[in-house]
N, C-alpha and C positions, 0 to 999 in steps of 0.2 A: 621308507622316508615318510615322516608325518607331514600333513598339510596344515599350515598355520593360517589363521585369518589375517588378512592384510590390515594393518592399522589404518584407521581413518585419517585422512589428511587434515581434517579440522575437528578439534574437540569442542563441543558446544558446552559452554559454561552456563547452566540454567540460572544461576544466581546473577550473573552479569546481564542476561536477557531480561530477567525480572526487574533488576535495578534500572535498566534503560527504559523499560515500559513504564515503571512507576514514576520515573522522572518526567517522562513525556506526558503523563496524566496529571501530575501534580500541579498545584496552583503556583504558577511562576510569578508570584508577586514580590520577588526579591528586588534588591536595589539596582542590579545591573541588567535587569530584564528590559529588552526593547523588542516589541513585536515585529516580525518580519512582514514587510509590505509586499503584497502580491503584485507582480508586474506582468503585463502581457508580454508574450514572446516577441523579441525584435525580429523583424522579417529578414533583414539583410545578414544576420549573423548565424549562419548554419555551417558548422564545421564539416570536415570531409566525411564524418560518419553519417551525416544527414540528419543529425539531431541537434536542435537549438541548444546553445550554451546554458541558458537559464531555465530549462525545463527538465524536471526530474524524470528519470527513466523508471523509477520504482517507488513503491509506497509500502511501508510496514503498517499493517492494520491489526489492531488489537480488538478482538471481539468482546462486546460487553457481556455476553452470556453464551452458553453452548447452543442456543437455538439457531443463530446465524450460520455457523459452520455446518451444522447438521442439514439445514435447509439448502445451503450451497451444494453440499455433497449429493443431496437428493435430486436437485434440479440437474446437476452435472451428469448424474447417472441416467436420468430420464432422457436427456438430450445426447447422451453418449459423447460428452465433451470432458476435457480436463477441468479441474476446479479453477485453475487460473483462467482459462478461456471463458468459462461461465461467469467468473467474478468480473472480468474485464467487460464482458457483454452487459451484465447487470449494472455495473457502474456507469457505463456509457448511456444506457437507456434511462437510468435513474437521474443522471445529471442533465440529460436533455429535457426530461420532464420538469425538473427543478428550475432549469433556465427558462423554459416556457412560462412557468408559473410566476417567476420573478419578473419577467418582461410584461406579463399581463397585468401585474399589480401597478405598474408605472403609469 
């Protein structure tokens, strides 16, 4: 009896991914474009999952060049962490620094 590879549950369409990313990067100066206003999380509205309704759980990041993912992989390997854990840690530290800088300018 021959062993067959299991078909993947999801087929990734590279063209669809590129179209999505290109649309996200494009200049949205069209007629129906209205920028989304950032709102702080409402304190009383936390569903049973423990996550506020209006706070995203994920973020798709498109790298501007190959330097960032290579740097992320290098740091993750040095710290023996996953790329995701390292990216979240770097994002948190970077945002804290940017917030402190913004507050000091006021």
